[in-house]
N, C-alpha and C positions, 0 to 999 in steps of 0.2 A: 332217357330225359335229358342227361348230360349233351348228347348230340345236338337236340332240339334248341336246348337253352345256347349252345354254341353258335348255332346259325341263327338264331334270333337276337345274339348280342347281349344275352341277359346270363344272369347265373341261374343254375338248375334249382334251386331252393325257391327262387321267384315263381316257377312254373306250380309247385305246390301250393301256391297261395290261392289257385285258381282251381286246379285240378288235383284230385287227392292221389292218382296213380295212373299209370300207362294205359289201364282200361278205361278210365274217365276221359282221357286224352282222346282215345279211339272213338269213343261215344259220341264225344263233342264233333269230331271230325265227319262221321258217319250223319250225325244232326245236320252238319252245315252242307254236306253232299246232296242229302234230300232236300233241304231249302232251295239249294242251287236249281237242282232237277226241278222242283216244283215249279219255280219261275220260268224257266224254259220252257216246261209243260204248258204252262199258263198261256205264255206268249204264243204258242202252236195252236190253241184252241181258236185263236182270232184269225188265222189264215185259212186259205181255200182249200188245205188238204192238212186237217188237224193230227190224224195219224202219223201221215208222213213225215210232219213237221216234228211230231214227238220222236218218230223215230231217228231223224238226222240229228236232234238235240241230244237223245241218248247216246247215240253214237259218238258224236263230238265231245260229250263229257267224259265218256270212257277212253277214247283217244287221246285226249288232253289230259287226263288224270289218271292213268291206268293202275298206279299204287292205291289211290283213294278208292277207286270203282272196284279193285278187288277186295279192300277191306271192307267195302261196303255189302259184298256179295259172295265171298267165299267162305262163309261160316254161317251157323245159325244166327240170326237176328236177335238182339235182346231189346225187344220192343220198350220194354219197360225202363231201358236205360238212356232211351232217344229223349230229345226235346219234345214236348207235348205237341200232338196235332200233326207232326213234321212229315211224319210217314203218309198218313192219310192225304196231307195236301198235295205230296207228289202224285199218289195215287188217283185223286180225283179227276184230273184231267183226262187222264188215260180211260177211265170208266166212262165218262163222258164222251170221250171219241169214238166209243164201240157201241154207243146207245145204251150206256147204263147196265150192262152186263157184266158184272165182276169176273165171272168164269173167262169170257171173252177177253177179259184185261190181263187176267194171270196168263192165258194162252199167247197174246201179244207180248207181253213181258218175257215169257219163257223164249219165245222166238228169238226177241230183240237180243236177251242176254247170251243166248247160244251163238248168235252171228258175232256179237261183240269179243267174245271170251276166246272163241276160235279165231278171231282176227288178231287180236291182242297175243295170242300164242303162236301166232305164225302158222299155224294150221291150213290155210287155205293155200292153192297152187300159187305161184308168183304172178302170173297172169290172169287170175280168176276175176271177173268183172263183180266185184262184190256190188255194187250199186244196183245193179240189175238182179242179183240174188235177193237185195232186201227189198226191192220193189215187186219182185214175183212173191215173196212171202208176204209182205202186208198185203197184196192184191186178195189173198185168202181171207183177210180178217175184214177187207170193205164189203158194206152191203152192195148188192147188185144194184144198178142205177133202177130207179122207178119204171123207167120209159121201156126196159126190156122185159117188164112183167104183163103178161095179158091173160086173158081168161079163156079157159078151152072149153068146147061145147058143151061140158060136164057141169059147169060152173064152179070148176076148182080153179085155183091159178096155177099156172105153170110158167116156167122160166123158157125163154126162147134162144 
C-alpha cells in the first residue's frame, strides 16, 4: 500500500480512508476491470462481427493490462466482493453474441482466456500467426450461415 501511495503522491494512511486493506483494493481493481470490459463488449455488439469484436477487445485489454488481467483471472473469483452487477454486465454481451447460450459463452471465454494467457506468457513460437489462430477458434463458435442449410429428401435439415 505504501508503494501505491507513493505512486499516487499521497500518504499510505489516506488509502485506508477508502479501502480497508489490500484485498479491498484488489476487489476494486477487478471490478473496474470488469466494467471496462463490459463497455468494450457492449460496443462490440453494435458491429458487424460482435463475437470477433469482443475477442479483439478482450485480447487488447489483456495485452494493455497484463497485471490486472492476471489479477482478474489467476485465482478463484470472490463474486461477493465485486461491485454489484459488474460481472453480469461483462458477461451479458458475450451471451448475446452466441445466441443466448451461457454454456457456449463459457466455452468462448475459455478459448479466449487460453489464447490470451499463452500469448502473455510467451508460449507461442515467435512467428506464430496468432490472428489466424484466433479467427480459426472463433469460427468454431459462430453459427453456420443460414444459406448453407438445406433440406434433404427425408425432411431433415443438413449442412452442405
